[in-house]
TIRO-2110 file (N, C-alpha, C; in Angstrom, 1 decimal):
// TIRO-2110
-30.5, -94.9, 13.6, N, 1, A
-30.6, -95.9, 14.7, CA, 1, A
-29.2, -96.4, 15.1, C, 1, A
-28.8, -96.0, 16.2, N, 2, A
-27.5, -96.3, 16.7, CA, 2, A
-27.4, -97.7, 17.2, C, 2, A
-26.3, -98.4, 16.9, N, 3, A
-26.0, -99.7, 17.4, CA, 3, A
-26.6, -100.9, 16.6, C, 3, A
-27.5, -100.6, 15.7, N, 4, A
-28.1, -101.7, 14.9, CA, 4, A
-27.3, -101.7, 13.5, C, 4, A
-26.6, -102.8, 13.3, N, 5, A
-25.9, -102.9, 12.0, CA, 5, A
-26.9, -103.0, 10.8, C, 5, A
-26.6, -102.3, 9.8, N, 6, A
-27.5, -102.2, 8.6, CA, 6, A
-26.8, -102.7, 7.4, C, 6, A
-27.4, -103.7, 6.7, N, 7, A
-26.9, -104.2, 5.4, CA, 7, A
-27.9, -103.7, 4.4, C, 7, A
-27.3, -103.0, 3.3, N, 8, A
-28.1, -102.4, 2.3, CA, 8, A
-27.5, -102.5, 0.9, C, 8, A
-28.3, -102.6, -0.1, N, 9, A
-27.8, -102.5, -1.5, CA, 9, A
-27.7, -101.0, -1.8, C, 9, A
-26.5, -100.6, -2.2, N, 10, A
-26.3, -99.2, -2.5, CA, 10, A
-26.1, -99.0, -4.0, C, 10, A
-27.0, -98.3, -4.6, N, 11, A
-26.9, -97.9, -6.0, CA, 11, A
-26.1, -96.6, -6.1, C, 11, A
-25.9, -96.1, -7.2, N, 12, A
-25.2, -94.8, -7.4, CA, 12, A
-25.9, -93.6, -6.8, C, 12, A
-27.3, -93.8, -6.6, N, 13, A
-28.1, -92.7, -6.0, CA, 13, A
-28.3, -92.8, -4.5, C, 13, A
-27.5, -93.7, -3.9, N, 14, A
-27.7, -93.9, -2.4, CA, 14, A
-26.5, -93.4, -1.7, C, 14, A
-26.7, -92.8, -0.5, N, 15, A
-25.6, -92.3, 0.4, CA, 15, A
-25.3, -93.4, 1.3, C, 15, A
-24.1, -94.0, 1.2, N, 16, A
-23.8, -95.2, 2.1, CA, 16, A
-23.2, -94.8, 3.4, C, 16, A
-23.1, -93.6, 3.8, N, 17, A
-22.5, -93.1, 5.0, CA, 17, A
-23.0, -93.8, 6.3, C, 17, A
-24.3, -94.0, 6.4, N, 18, A
-25.0, -94.5, 7.6, CA, 18, A
-25.2, -96.0, 7.5, C, 18, A
-24.7, -96.6, 6.4, N, 19, A
-24.9, -98.1, 6.3, CA, 19, A
-23.7, -98.8, 6.8, C, 19, A
-23.9, -99.8, 7.7, N, 20, A
-22.7, -100.5, 8.2, CA, 20, A
-22.1, -101.4, 7.2, C, 20, A
-22.9, -102.1, 6.4, N, 21, A
-22.4, -103.1, 5.4, CA, 21, A
-23.0, -102.8, 4.1, C, 21, A
-22.5, -101.8, 3.3, N, 22, A
-23.1, -101.5, 2.0, CA, 22, A
-22.7, -102.5, 1.0, C, 22, A
-23.6, -102.8, 0.1, N, 23, A
-23.4, -103.8, -1.0, CA, 23, A
-23.6, -103.0, -2.3, C, 23, A
-22.5, -102.7, -3.0, N, 24, A
-22.7, -101.9, -4.2, CA, 24, A
-23.3, -102.8, -5.3, C, 24, A
-24.5, -102.4, -5.7, N, 25, A
-25.1, -103.2, -6.8, CA, 25, A
-26.3, -102.4, -7.3, C, 25, A
-26.9, -102.9, -8.4, N, 26, A
-28.1, -102.3, -9.0, CA, 26, A
-29.3, -102.7, -8.2, C, 26, A
-29.9, -101.8, -7.4, N, 27, A
-31.0, -102.2, -6.6, CA, 27, A
-32.3, -102.2, -7.4, C, 27, A
-32.3, -101.8, -8.6, N, 28, A
-33.5, -101.8, -9.5, CA, 28, A
-33.7, -103.1, -10.3, C, 28, A
-32.6, -103.9, -10.4, N, 29, A
-32.7, -105.1, -11.1, CA, 29, A
-33.0, -106.3, -10.2, C, 29, A
-34.1, -107.0, -10.6, N, 30, A
-34.6, -108.1, -9.8, CA, 30, A
-33.6, -109.2, -9.7, C, 30, A
-32.9, -109.5, -10.8, N, 31, A
-31.9, -110.5, -10.8, CA, 31, A
-30.7, -110.2, -9.9, C, 31, A
-30.3, -109.0, -9.8, N, 32, A
-29.2, -108.6, -8.9, CA, 32, A
-29.6, -108.8, -7.5, C, 32, A
-30.8, -108.3, -7.1, N, 33, A
-31.3, -108.4, -5.8, CA, 33, A
-31.5, -109.9, -5.4, C, 33, A
-32.0, -110.7, -6.3, N, 34, A
-32.2, -112.2, -6.1, CA, 34, A
-30.8, -112.8, -5.8, C, 34, A
-29.8, -112.5, -6.6, N, 35, A
-28.5, -113.1, -6.4, CA, 35, A
-27.9, -112.7, -5.1, C, 35, A
-28.0, -111.5, -4.7, N, 36, A
-27.5, -111.0, -3.4, CA, 36, A
-28.2, -111.7, -2.2, C, 36, A
-29.5, -111.8, -2.3, N, 37, A
-30.3, -112.5, -1.3, CA, 37, A
-29.9, -114.0, -1.2, C, 37, A
-29.7, -114.6, -2.3, N, 38, A
-29.3, -116.0, -2.3, CA, 38, A
-27.9, -116.1, -1.6, C, 38, A
-27.0, -115.2, -1.9, N, 39, A
-25.7, -115.3, -1.3, CA, 39, A
-25.8, -115.0, 0.2, C, 39, A
-26.6, -114.1, 0.6, N, 40, A
-26.8, -113.8, 2.1, CA, 40, A
-27.4, -114.9, 2.8, C, 40, A
-28.4, -115.6, 2.2, N, 41, A
-29.1, -116.7, 2.9, CA, 41, A
-28.2, -117.9, 3.0, C, 41, A
-27.2, -118.1, 2.1, N, 42, A
-26.4, -119.2, 2.2, CA, 42, A
-25.2, -119.0, 3.1, C, 42, A
-25.0, -117.9, 3.7, N, 43, A
-23.9, -117.6, 4.6, CA, 43, A
-24.0, -118.4, 5.8, C, 43, A
-22.9, -119.0, 6.4, N, 44, A
-23.0, -119.7, 7.6, CA, 44, A
-23.4, -118.8, 8.8, C, 44, A
-24.2, -119.3, 9.7, N, 45, A
-24.7, -118.5, 10.8, CA, 45, A
-24.2, -119.1, 12.1, C, 45, A
-24.3, -118.4, 13.2, N, 46, A
-23.8, -118.9, 14.5, CA, 46, A
-25.0, -119.7, 15.2, C, 46, A
-26.2, -119.6, 14.6, N, 47, A
-27.3, -120.3, 15.2, CA, 47, A
-27.2, -121.8, 15.0, C, 47, A
-27.6, -122.6, 16.0, N, 48, A
-27.6, -124.0, 16.0, CA, 48, A
-28.9, -124.5, 15.3, C, 48, A
-28.8, -125.5, 14.5, N, 49, A
-30.0, -126.1, 13.9, CA, 49, A
-30.7, -126.9, 15.0, C, 49, A
-32.0, -127.0, 14.8, N, 50, A
-32.9, -127.7, 15.8, CA, 50, A
-32.5, -129.2, 15.6, C, 50, A
-32.4, -129.9, 16.7, N, 51, A
-32.2, -131.4, 16.6, CA, 51, A
-33.3, -132.1, 15.9, C, 51, A
-32.9, -133.1, 15.1, N, 52, A
-33.9, -133.9, 14.5, CA, 52, A
-34.2, -135.1, 15.3, C, 52, A
-35.5, -135.4, 15.5, N, 53, A
-35.9, -136.6, 16.2, CA, 53, A
-35.3, -137.9, 15.6, C, 53, A
-34.9, -138.8, 16.4, N, 54, A
-34.3, -140.0, 15.9, CA, 54, A
-35.3, -140.9, 15.2, C, 54, A
-36.5, -140.9, 15.7, N, 55, A
-37.5, -141.8, 15.2, CA, 55, A
-38.2, -141.3, 13.9, C, 55, A
-37.9, -140.1, 13.5, N, 56, A
-38.5, -139.6, 12.2, CA, 56, A
-37.7, -140.1, 11.0, C, 56, A
-38.4, -140.7, 10.1, N, 57, A
-37.7, -141.2, 8.9, CA, 57, A
-37.8, -140.2, 7.8, C, 57, A
-36.7, -140.0, 7.1, N, 58, A
-36.7, -139.1, 5.9, CA, 58, A
-37.4, -139.7, 4.8, C, 58, A
-38.2, -138.9, 4.1, N, 59, A
-38.9, -139.5, 2.9, CA, 59, A
-37.9, -139.6, 1.8, C, 59, A
-37.9, -140.7, 1.0, N, 60, A
-37.0, -140.8, -0.1, CA, 60, A
-37.2, -139.7, -1.2, C, 60, A
-36.2, -139.2, -1.7, N, 61, A
-36.3, -138.1, -2.7, CA, 61, A
-36.7, -138.7, -4.0, C, 61, A
-37.6, -138.0, -4.7, N, 62, A
-38.1, -138.4, -6.0, CA, 62, A
-37.0, -138.1, -7.0, C, 62, A
-36.8, -139.0, -7.9, N, 63, A
-35.8, -138.7, -8.9, CA, 63, A
-36.5, -138.3, -10.2, C, 63, A
-36.0, -137.3, -10.8, N, 64, A
-36.7, -136.8, -12.0, CA, 64, A
-36.4, -137.8, -13.2, C, 64, A
-37.5, -138.0, -14.0, N, 65, A
-37.4, -138.8, -15.1, CA, 65, A
-36.5, -138.1, -16.2, C, 65, A
-35.6, -138.8, -16.8, N, 66, A
-34.8, -138.2, -17.9, CA, 66, A
-35.7, -137.8, -19.0, C, 66, A
-35.5, -136.6, -19.5, N, 67, A
-36.3, -136.1, -20.6, CA, 67, A
-35.6, -136.4, -21.9, C, 67, A
-36.4, -136.9, -22.9, N, 68, A
-35.9, -137.2, -24.2, CA, 68, A
-35.6, -136.0, -25.0, C, 68, A
-34.5, -135.9, -25.6, N, 69, A
-34.2, -134.8, -26.4, CA, 69, A
-34.9, -134.8, -27.8, C, 69, A
-34.9, -133.8, -28.5, N, 70, A
-35.6, -133.7, -29.8, CA, 70, A
-35.2, -134.8, -30.8, C, 70, A
-33.9, -135.1, -30.8, N, 71, A
-33.4, -136.1, -31.8, CA, 71, A
-34.0, -137.4, -31.4, C, 71, A
-34.0, -137.8, -30.2, N, 72, A
-34.5, -139.1, -29.7, CA, 72, A
-36.0, -139.2, -30.1, C, 72, A
-36.8, -138.1, -29.8, N, 73, A
-38.2, -138.1, -30.1, CA, 73, A
-38.4, -138.3, -31.6, C, 73, A
-37.6, -137.6, -32.4, N, 74, A
-37.8, -137.7, -33.9, CA, 74, A
-37.5, -139.1, -34.4, C, 74, A
-36.4, -139.7, -33.9, N, 75, A
-36.1, -141.1, -34.2, CA, 75, A
-37.2, -142.0, -33.9, C, 75, A
-37.8, -141.8, -32.7, N, 76, A
-38.8, -142.7, -32.2, CA, 76, A
-40.1, -142.5, -33.1, C, 76, A
-40.4, -141.3, -33.5, N, 77, A
-41.5, -141.1, -34.4, CA, 77, A
-41.3, -141.8, -35.8, C, 77, A
-40.1, -141.7, -36.3, N, 78, A
-39.7, -142.3, -37.6, CA, 78, A
-39.8, -143.8, -37.5, C, 78, A
-39.3, -144.4, -36.4, N, 79, A
-39.4, -145.8, -36.3, CA, 79, A
-40.8, -146.3, -36.1, C, 79, A
-41.6, -145.5, -35.4, N, 80, A
-43.0, -145.9, -35.3, CA, 80, A
-43.8, -145.8, -36.7, C, 80, A
-43.5, -144.8, -37.5, N, 81, A
-44.1, -144.7, -38.8, CA, 81, A
-43.7, -145.9, -39.7, C, 81, A
-42.4, -146.3, -39.6, N, 82, A
-41.9, -147.5, -40.3, CA, 82, A
-42.6, -148.7, -39.9, C, 82, A
-42.8, -148.9, -38.6, N, 83, A
-43.5, -150.1, -38.1, CA, 83, A
-44.9, -150.1, -38.6, C, 83, A
-45.6, -149.0, -38.6, N, 84, A
-47.0, -148.9, -39.0, CA, 84, A
-47.1, -149.2, -40.5, C, 84, A
-46.2, -148.7, -41.3, N, 85, A
-46.2, -149.0, -42.7, CA, 85, A
-46.0, -150.5, -43.1, C, 85, A
-45.1, -151.1, -42.3, N, 86, A
-44.8, -152.5, -42.5, CA, 86, A
-46.0, -153.4, -42.2, C, 86, A
-46.9, -153.0, -41.2, N, 87, A
-48.0, -153.8, -40.8, CA, 87, A
-49.1, -153.7, -41.8, C, 87, A
-49.2, -152.6, -42.6, N, 88, A
-50.2, -152.4, -43.6, CA, 88, A
-49.9, -153.2, -44.8, C, 88, A
END
């Protein structure tokens, strides 16, 4: 196809002669393909973003609750056991 730029992941078994923008990488590894796609999606584009209506309010982002680590949980269990023993 003449005139259409082609971006492709080229492994060692690929002929890159007809590819406009070859990306040398392992095309069989899902992690490699995922990394390349993330990089391509995050590239700046010439397209303009759709304008956001002024009367639309953004929803507040939910903040994640901090997770207690194993040490904190163990200390809490120990303190709870001590409290229960004292009450008996």
